[in-house]
DSSP file (Angstrom, degrees, kcal/mol; ACC not computed):
  #  RESIDUE AA STRUCTURE BP1 BP2  ACC     N-H-->O    O-->H-N    N-H-->O    O-->H-N    TCO  KAPPA ALPHA  PHI   PSI    X-CA   Y-CA   Z-CA
    1    1 A M    >         0   0    0      0, 0.0     3,-1.4     0, 0.0     0, 0.0   0.000 360.0 360.0 360.0 129.9  -19.3  -19.6    3.3
    2    2 A P  T 3   +     0   0    0      0, 0.0     0, 0.0     0, 0.0     0, 0.0   0.746 360.0  55.4 -64.5 -24.4  -21.2  -17.2    5.4
    3    3 A H  T 3  S+     0   0    0      2,-0.0     2,-0.2     0, 0.0     0, 0.0   0.598  89.8  95.4 -84.5 -10.1  -19.6  -18.4    8.7
    4    4 A Q    <   -     0   0    0     -3,-1.4     2,-0.3     2,-0.0     0, 0.0  -0.558  59.4-156.4 -85.3 146.1  -16.0  -17.9    7.4
    5    5 A K        -     0   0    0     -2,-0.2     2,-0.5     2,-0.0    29,-0.2  -0.893   4.5-147.3-119.2 150.5  -14.1  -14.7    8.1
    6    6 A I  E     -a   34   0A   0     27,-2.9    29,-2.3    -2,-0.3     2,-0.5  -0.978  14.4-176.8-120.6 124.1  -11.2  -13.2    6.2
    7    7 A T  E     -a   35   0A   0     -2,-0.5     2,-0.3    27,-0.2    29,-0.2  -0.981   7.7-160.8-122.5 122.4   -8.4  -11.3    7.9
    8    8 A G  E     -a   36   0A   0     27,-2.9    29,-3.1    -2,-0.5     2,-0.6  -0.753  11.7-140.4 -97.5 148.6   -5.6   -9.7    6.0
    9    9 A I  E     -a   37   0A   0     -2,-0.3     2,-0.5    27,-0.2    29,-0.2  -0.948  16.2-148.1-110.1 116.2   -2.3   -8.7    7.6
   10   10 A N        -     0   0    0     27,-2.5    30,-0.5    -2,-0.6     6,-0.0  -0.733  18.4-179.0 -88.0 121.5   -1.1   -5.4    6.2
   11   11 A V        +     0   0    0     -2,-0.5     2,-0.8    28,-0.1    36,-0.2   0.318  58.1  97.0 -98.2   6.6    2.7   -5.0    6.1
   12   12 A L  S >  S-     0   0    0     32,-0.2     3,-1.6     3,-0.1     2,-0.1  -0.847  71.0-140.8-102.3 105.5    2.5   -1.4    4.7
   13   13 A K  T 3  S+     0   0    0     -2,-0.8    32,-0.1     1,-0.3    -2,-0.1  -0.413  85.2  13.7 -64.6 132.8    3.0    1.1    7.5
   14   14 A G  T 3  S+     0   0    0     24,-0.2     2,-0.3    -2,-0.1    -1,-0.3   0.504  96.0 106.6  83.2   4.1    0.7    4.1    7.1
   15   15 A Y    X   +     0   0    0     -3,-1.6     3,-1.5     1,-0.2    -3,-0.1  -0.418  27.5 141.9-112.4  56.4   -1.6    2.5    4.4
   16   16 A E  T >   +     0   0    0     -2,-0.3     3,-1.1     1,-0.3     4,-0.2   0.719  62.2  71.8 -68.5 -21.4   -4.6    1.9    6.6
   17   17 A N  T >>  +     0   0    0      1,-0.2     4,-1.7    -3,-0.2     3,-0.7   0.482  67.7  96.4 -74.1  -0.4   -6.9    2.7    3.6
   18   18 A I  H <> S+     0   0    0     -3,-1.5     4,-2.0     1,-0.3    -1,-0.2   0.849  75.3  63.2 -56.4 -32.9   -5.9   -0.5    2.0
   19   19 A V  H <> S+     0   0    0     -3,-1.1     4,-2.5     1,-0.2    -1,-0.3   0.899 103.0  47.5 -60.0 -40.7   -9.1   -2.0    3.4
   20   20 A N  H <> S+     0   0    0     -3,-0.7     4,-1.1    -4,-0.2    -1,-0.2   0.876 109.1  53.9 -67.9 -37.1  -11.1    0.4    1.3
   21   21 A D  H  < S+     0   0    0     -4,-1.7    -1,-0.2     1,-0.2    -2,-0.2   0.847 114.7  41.0 -65.4 -33.6   -9.1   -0.4   -1.8
   22   22 A I  H >< S+     0   0    0     -4,-2.0     3,-2.2    -5,-0.2     4,-0.3   0.875 105.6  62.8 -81.1 -39.7   -9.8   -4.1   -1.3
   23   23 A K  H >< S+     0   0    0     -4,-2.5     3,-1.5     1,-0.3    -2,-0.2   0.773  90.4  67.3 -61.7 -26.0  -13.5   -3.8   -0.3
   24   24 A V  T 3< S+     0   0    0     -4,-1.1    -1,-0.3     1,-0.3    -2,-0.1   0.727  99.9  53.0 -65.4 -17.9  -14.4   -2.3   -3.7
   25   25 A L  T <  S+     0   0    0     -3,-2.2    -1,-0.3    -4,-0.2     2,-0.3   0.522 100.0  80.8 -90.4  -7.0  -13.6   -5.7   -5.1
   26   26 A L  S <  S-     0   0    0     -3,-1.5     2,-0.1    -4,-0.3    -3,-0.0  -0.673  78.6-117.3-105.2 153.3  -15.8   -7.6   -2.7
   27   27 A S     >  -     0   0    0     -2,-0.3     4,-2.8     1,-0.1     5,-0.2  -0.328  40.1-101.7 -72.6 167.8  -19.6   -8.3   -2.6
   28   28 A N  H  > S+     0   0    0      1,-0.2     4,-1.5     2,-0.2    -1,-0.1   0.900 124.4  49.9 -59.3 -41.6  -21.6   -6.8    0.3
   29   29 A A  H  > S+     0   0    0      1,-0.2     4,-0.6     2,-0.2    -1,-0.2   0.912 113.4  45.4 -65.3 -42.3  -21.7  -10.2    2.0
   30   30 A E  H >4 S+     0   0    0      1,-0.2     3,-1.0     2,-0.2     4,-0.4   0.893 107.8  58.3 -66.8 -39.6  -17.9  -10.7    1.6
   31   31 A E  H >< S+     0   0    0     -4,-2.8     3,-1.0     1,-0.3    -1,-0.2   0.849 101.0  55.9 -59.9 -35.7  -17.2   -7.2    2.8
   32   32 A K  H 3< S+     0   0    0     -4,-1.5    -1,-0.3     1,-0.2    -2,-0.2   0.741 110.3  45.3 -69.8 -23.0  -19.0   -7.8    6.1
   33   33 A R  T << S+     0   0    0     -3,-1.0   -27,-2.9    -4,-0.6     2,-0.4   0.361  98.2  93.1 -99.8   4.0  -16.7  -10.8    6.8
   34   34 A F  E <   +a    6   0A   0     -3,-1.0     2,-0.3    -4,-0.4   -27,-0.2  -0.834  43.4 163.0-109.8 133.8  -13.4   -9.0    5.8
   35   35 A T  E     -a    7   0A   0    -29,-2.3   -27,-2.9    -2,-0.4     2,-0.4  -0.963  23.4-146.4-139.4 159.8  -11.0   -7.2    8.0
   36   36 A I  E     -a    8   0A   0     -2,-0.3     2,-0.6   -29,-0.2   -27,-0.2  -0.992  10.8-148.5-124.0 135.1   -7.4   -5.9    7.7
   37   37 A D  E     -a    9   0A   0    -29,-3.1   -27,-2.5    -2,-0.4     3,-0.3  -0.925  11.3-175.2-104.8 124.3   -5.1   -5.8   10.7
   38   38 A N        +     0   0    0     -2,-0.6     3,-0.4     1,-0.2   -24,-0.2   0.179  61.7  89.9-100.5  14.9   -2.5   -3.0   10.5
   39   39 A N  S    S+     0   0    0      1,-0.2    -1,-0.2     2,-0.1     3,-0.2   0.314  74.5  61.5 -99.5   8.5   -0.6   -3.9   13.7
   40   40 A Y        +     0   0    0    -30,-0.5    -1,-0.2    -3,-0.3    38,-0.1  -0.082  60.6 109.9-128.3  36.5    2.1   -6.2   12.3
   41   41 A H    >   -     0   0    0     -3,-0.4     3,-1.7   -29,-0.1     6,-0.4   0.626  66.3-144.4 -87.2 -13.1    4.2   -4.2    9.9
   42   42 A F  T 3  S-     0   0    0      1,-0.3    10,-0.1    -3,-0.2    -2,-0.1   0.852  80.0 -34.2  52.1  39.3    7.3   -4.1   12.1
   43   43 A G  T 3  S-     0   0    0      4,-0.1    -1,-0.3     3,-0.0     2,-0.2   0.269 117.2 -62.5 102.5 -11.1    8.1   -0.6   10.9
   44   44 A G  S X  S-     0   0    0     -3,-1.7     3,-2.2     3,-0.2   -32,-0.2  -0.714  88.2 -10.3 129.4-178.0    6.8   -1.0    7.3
   45   45 A Y  T 3  S-     0   0    0      1,-0.3     3,-0.1    -2,-0.2   -33,-0.1  -0.292 130.5  -1.8 -57.3 128.1    7.3   -2.8    4.1
   46   46 A A  T 3  S+     0   0    0     24,-0.4     2,-0.3     1,-0.2    -1,-0.3   0.668 104.0 128.7  61.9  19.7   10.6   -4.9    4.1
   47   47 A K    <   +     0   0    0     -3,-2.2     2,-0.3    -6,-0.4    -1,-0.2  -0.716  30.3 168.5 -98.6 155.4   11.4   -3.6    7.6
   48   48 A H        -     0   0    0     -2,-0.3     2,-0.3    -3,-0.1    -6,-0.0  -0.972  17.7-156.3-155.6 166.5   12.3   -5.8   10.5
   49   49 A N     >  -     0   0    0     -2,-0.3     4,-2.0     1,-0.0     3,-0.3  -0.819  44.2 -88.1-137.6-179.0   13.6   -5.8   14.0
   50   50 A E  H  > S+     0   0    0     -2,-0.3     4,-2.7     1,-0.2     5,-0.2   0.847 122.8  58.4 -63.4 -34.8   15.4   -8.3   16.3
   51   51 A A  H  > S+     0   0    0      2,-0.2     4,-2.2     1,-0.2    -1,-0.2   0.902 107.8  46.1 -62.6 -41.0   12.1   -9.6   17.6
   52   52 A L  H  > S+     0   0    0     -3,-0.3     4,-2.5     2,-0.2    -2,-0.2   0.911 112.9  49.0 -69.1 -41.9   11.0  -10.6   14.1
   53   53 A I  H  X S+     0   0    0     -4,-2.0     4,-2.4     2,-0.2    -2,-0.2   0.911 111.8  49.9 -63.1 -41.7   14.3  -12.2   13.2
   54   54 A S  H  X S+     0   0    0     -4,-2.7     4,-2.6     2,-0.2    -2,-0.2   0.911 109.7  51.0 -62.2 -42.9   14.2  -14.1   16.5
   55   55 A F  H  X S+     0   0    0     -4,-2.2     4,-2.7     2,-0.2    -2,-0.2   0.922 109.6  50.9 -59.4 -44.7   10.7  -15.3   15.7
   56   56 A M  H  X S+     0   0    0     -4,-2.5     4,-2.0     1,-0.2    -2,-0.2   0.922 111.9  46.2 -60.0 -45.7   11.8  -16.5   12.3
   57   57 A N  H  X S+     0   0    0     -4,-2.4     4,-2.4     2,-0.2    -1,-0.2   0.896 113.4  48.9 -66.4 -40.0   14.7  -18.4   13.8
   58   58 A N  H  X S+     0   0    0     -4,-2.6     4,-2.6     2,-0.2     5,-0.3   0.893 109.4  52.5 -66.0 -39.4   12.5  -20.0   16.5
   59   59 A L  H  X S+     0   0    0     -4,-2.7     4,-2.6     1,-0.2     6,-0.9   0.888 110.6  48.8 -62.6 -38.3    9.9  -20.9   13.9
   60   60 A W  H  X S+     0   0    0     -4,-2.0     4,-1.9     4,-0.2    -2,-0.2   0.929 112.7  47.0 -65.4 -45.3   12.6  -22.7   11.9
   61   61 A L  H  < S+     0   0    0     -4,-2.4    -2,-0.2     1,-0.2    -1,-0.2   0.887 121.1  36.9 -64.8 -38.3   13.9  -24.5   15.0
   62   62 A Q  H  < S+     0   0    0     -4,-2.6    -2,-0.2    -5,-0.1    -1,-0.2   0.856 138.0  11.3 -83.7 -36.7   10.5  -25.6   16.0
   63   63 A E  H  < S-     0   0    0     -4,-2.6    -3,-0.2    -5,-0.3    -2,-0.2   0.455  87.5-123.4-123.9  -4.7    8.7  -26.3   12.7
   64   64 A Q     <  +     0   0    0     -4,-1.9    -4,-0.2    -5,-0.5    -3,-0.1   0.883  62.8 147.1  53.5  40.1   11.5  -26.3   10.0
   65   65 A L        -     0   0    0     -6,-0.9     2,-0.3    -9,-0.1    -1,-0.2  -0.910  39.1-150.6-108.7 107.3    9.4  -23.6    8.4
   66   66 A P        +     0   0    0      0, 0.0     2,-0.3     0, 0.0    -9,-0.1  -0.581  21.1 178.0 -77.3 139.3   11.5  -21.0    6.5
   67   67 A T        -     0   0    0     -2,-0.3     2,-0.3   -11,-0.1    35,-0.1  -0.867  23.5-126.2-132.5 166.8    9.9  -17.5    6.3
   68   68 A D      > -     0   0    0     -2,-0.3     5,-2.9    33,-0.1     6,-0.5  -0.880  15.5-132.0-115.0 152.2   10.9  -14.1    4.9
   69   69 A F  T   5S+     0   0    0     -2,-0.3   -22,-0.1     1,-0.2   -23,-0.1   0.631 100.0  64.5 -77.8 -12.6   11.0  -10.9    6.9
   70   70 A V  T   5S-     0   0    0    -24,-0.1   -24,-0.4   -25,-0.1    -1,-0.2   0.929 129.1 -24.6 -75.9 -46.1    9.1   -9.0    4.2
   71   71 A Y  T  >5S+     0   0    0     30,-0.2     4,-2.2    -3,-0.1     3,-0.4   0.637 125.5  55.6-130.0 -63.2    5.8  -10.9    4.3
   72   72 A T  H  >5S+     0   0    0     29,-0.3     4,-2.7     1,-0.3     5,-0.3   0.855 106.9  49.0 -59.7 -45.3    5.7  -14.5    5.6
   73   73 A A  H  ><S+     0   0    0     -5,-2.9     4,-2.6     1,-0.2    -1,-0.3   0.894 112.4  50.2 -62.0 -38.4    7.3  -14.0    9.0
   74   74 A K  H  > S+     0   0    0     -6,-0.5     4,-2.4    -3,-0.4    -1,-0.2   0.897 111.0  49.8 -65.6 -39.7    5.0  -11.0    9.7
   75   75 A L  H  X S+     0   0    0     -4,-2.2     4,-2.4     2,-0.2    -2,-0.2   0.953 114.8  42.0 -63.1 -51.1    2.0  -13.1    8.7
   76   76 A F  H  X S+     0   0    0     -4,-2.7     4,-2.5     1,-0.2     5,-0.2   0.868 113.6  53.0 -67.4 -36.0    2.9  -16.0   10.9
   77   77 A Y  H  X S+     0   0    0     -4,-2.6     4,-2.7    -5,-0.3     5,-0.2   0.938 110.0  49.3 -60.6 -46.0    3.9  -13.7   13.8
   78   78 A A  H  X S+     0   0    0     -4,-2.4     4,-2.9     2,-0.2    -2,-0.2   0.925 111.5  48.1 -59.8 -46.1    0.4  -12.0   13.5
   79   79 A V  H  X S+     0   0    0     -4,-2.4     4,-2.3     2,-0.2    -1,-0.2   0.933 112.9  47.6 -62.6 -45.9   -1.4  -15.3   13.5
   80   80 A K  H  X S+     0   0    0     -4,-2.5     4,-2.2     1,-0.2    -1,-0.2   0.922 115.0  46.2 -61.7 -43.2    0.5  -16.6   16.5
   81   81 A D  H  X S+     0   0    0     -4,-2.7     4,-1.6     1,-0.2    -2,-0.2   0.897 111.6  51.0 -66.2 -41.0   -0.1  -13.4   18.4
   82   82 A M  H  <>S+     0   0    0     -4,-2.9     5,-3.0    -5,-0.2     6,-0.4   0.860 109.5  50.9 -66.5 -35.2   -3.7  -13.2   17.5
   83   83 A I  H ><5S+     0   0    0     -4,-2.3     3,-1.9    -5,-0.2    -2,-0.2   0.938 109.3  50.7 -64.1 -46.1   -4.2  -16.8   18.8
   84   84 A A  H 3<5S+     0   0    0     -4,-2.2    -2,-0.2     1,-0.3    -1,-0.2   0.814 111.1  49.2 -61.3 -30.1   -2.5  -15.9   22.0
   85   85 A K  T 3<5S-     0   0    0     -4,-1.6    -1,-0.3    -5,-0.1    -2,-0.2   0.248 114.7-117.8 -93.4  11.7   -4.8  -12.9   22.3
   86   86 A N  T < 5 +     0   0    0     -3,-1.9    -3,-0.2     1,-0.1    -2,-0.1   0.863  63.2 148.4  55.6  41.1   -7.9  -15.1   21.7
   87   87 A K      < +     0   0    0     -5,-3.0     2,-0.3    -6,-0.1    -4,-0.2   0.600  58.3  61.6 -79.7 -11.5   -8.8  -13.2   18.5
   88   88 A F  S    S-     0   0    0     -6,-0.4     3,-0.1    -5,-0.2     6,-0.0  -0.838  96.4 -98.5-113.9 153.4  -10.2  -16.4   17.0
   89   89 A E    >   -     0   0    0     -2,-0.3     3,-1.9     1,-0.1    -2,-0.1  -0.323  53.3 -86.7 -64.9 150.6  -13.1  -18.5   18.2
   90   90 A A  T 3  S+     0   0    0      1,-0.3    -1,-0.1    -4,-0.1     0, 0.0  -0.335 115.4  12.1 -57.5 138.2  -12.2  -21.6   20.2
   91   91 A N  T 3  S+     0   0    0      1,-0.2    -1,-0.3    -3,-0.1    -2,-0.1   0.652  90.5 162.1  65.3  17.9  -11.5  -24.6   17.9
   92   92 A A    <   -     0   0    0     -3,-1.9     2,-0.6     1,-0.1    -1,-0.2  -0.384  37.7-131.5 -65.0 145.2  -11.5  -22.3   14.8
   93   93 A K        -     0   0    0     -2,-0.1     2,-0.4     2,-0.0    -4,-0.1  -0.899  24.1-156.1 -98.9 124.1   -9.8  -23.8   11.8
   94   94 A L        -     0   0    0     -2,-0.6     2,-0.5    -6,-0.0    -6,-0.0  -0.847  12.6-165.7-106.6 135.7   -7.3  -21.4   10.3
   95   95 A L        -     0   0    0     -2,-0.4     2,-0.6     2,-0.0    -2,-0.0  -0.981  10.9-163.3-115.7 116.3   -6.2  -21.4    6.7
   96   96 A I        -     0   0    0     -2,-0.5     2,-0.5     2,-0.0    -2,-0.0  -0.897   6.5-168.1-105.7 119.3   -3.1  -19.2    6.3
   97   97 A I        +     0   0    0     -2,-0.6     2,-0.4     2,-0.0    -2,-0.0  -0.923  15.4 161.0-114.1 126.2   -2.4  -18.2    2.7
   98   98 A H        -     0   0    0     -2,-0.5    -2,-0.0     2,-0.1   -27,-0.0  -0.986  15.3-176.8-140.9 132.0    0.9  -16.7    1.5
   99   99 A S        +     0   0    0     -2,-0.4    -1,-0.1     2,-0.0     2,-0.0   0.282  51.8  98.9-113.2  11.4    2.1  -16.6   -2.0
  100  100 A G        -     0   0    0      1,-0.1     2,-0.1   -32,-0.0    -2,-0.1  -0.140  58.6-132.6 -88.9-173.0    5.5  -15.0   -1.7
  101  101 A G        -     0   0    0     -2,-0.0   -29,-0.3   -34,-0.0   -30,-0.2  -0.326  25.5 -99.2-122.4-156.4    8.9  -16.4   -1.5
  102  102 A L  S >  S+     0   0    0     -2,-0.1     3,-1.9     1,-0.1     4,-0.3   0.329  81.9 108.7-112.6   2.9   12.1  -16.2    0.5
  103  103 A Q  G >   +     0   0    0      1,-0.3     3,-1.5     2,-0.2     4,-0.2   0.747  67.0  68.8 -60.6 -25.8   14.1  -13.9   -1.8
  104  104 A G  G >  S+     0   0    0      1,-0.3     3,-1.6     2,-0.2    -1,-0.3   0.817  88.4  67.0 -60.7 -29.5   13.9  -10.9    0.6
  105  105 A N  G X  S+     0   0    0     -3,-1.9     3,-1.8     1,-0.3    -1,-0.3   0.699  80.2  78.4 -65.9 -18.6   16.1  -12.7    3.1
  106  106 A L  G <  S+     0   0    0     -3,-1.5    -1,-0.3    -4,-0.3    -2,-0.2   0.716  86.4  61.1 -64.0 -18.3   19.0  -12.4    0.6
  107  107 A S  G <  S+     0   0    0     -3,-1.6    -1,-0.3    -4,-0.2    -2,-0.2   0.567  86.4  94.7 -84.7  -8.0   19.4   -8.8    1.8
  108  108 A L  S <  S-     0   0    0     -3,-1.8     3,-0.1    -4,-0.2     5,-0.1  -0.508  90.4 -92.7 -81.0 151.0   20.2   -9.9    5.4
  109  109 A P    >   -     0   0    0      0, 0.0     3,-1.7     0, 0.0     4,-0.3  -0.320  55.9 -86.9 -59.2 145.1   23.7  -10.3    6.6
  110  110 A N  T 3  S+     0   0    0      1,-0.3    -4,-0.0     2,-0.1    -3,-0.0  -0.228 113.5  19.7 -53.4 139.4   25.0  -13.8    6.3
  111  111 A K  T 3  S+     0   0    0      2,-0.2    -1,-0.3    -3,-0.1     3,-0.0   0.522  85.7 117.2  74.7   9.7   24.2  -16.1    9.3
  112  112 A T  S <  S+     0   0    0     -3,-1.7     2,-0.3    -4,-0.1    -2,-0.1   0.899  77.2  44.0 -67.6 -39.8   21.4  -13.8   10.5
  113  113 A L  S    S-     0   0    0     -4,-0.3    -2,-0.2    -8,-0.1   -59,-0.1  -0.761  78.2-136.7-106.8 152.1   19.0  -16.7    9.9
  114  114 A L              0   0    0     -2,-0.3    -1,-0.1     1,-0.2   -57,-0.0   0.521 360.0 360.0 -84.0  -6.2   19.5  -20.3   10.8
  115  115 A F              0   0    0    -50,-0.0    -1,-0.2     0, 0.0   -58,-0.0   0.377 360.0 360.0-118.6 360.0   18.1  -21.6    7.5
């Protein structure tokens, strides 16, 4: 659909050229609607800090939504932050797609997460 936009969240610190690697797979029309945001990597792939862990625990308490610190929490954090910064049009309908799992959390110390 021409009115739809696609925004990717890059969790790889220092890999800003990922947008070019993806755009070669897109048509010209798709390329114009596609962006990557590089601001939510939290230090890089599989990196996290206390703010991200706190966000994950709060998301669990509020929505009973388990996330992982490698991908999903960064994605949901980005969306929430982008909404707060009015990065989306008013009344926009958002579809958030994530295909990963929770296995990354197994590397965290026991009781770090509430779920």
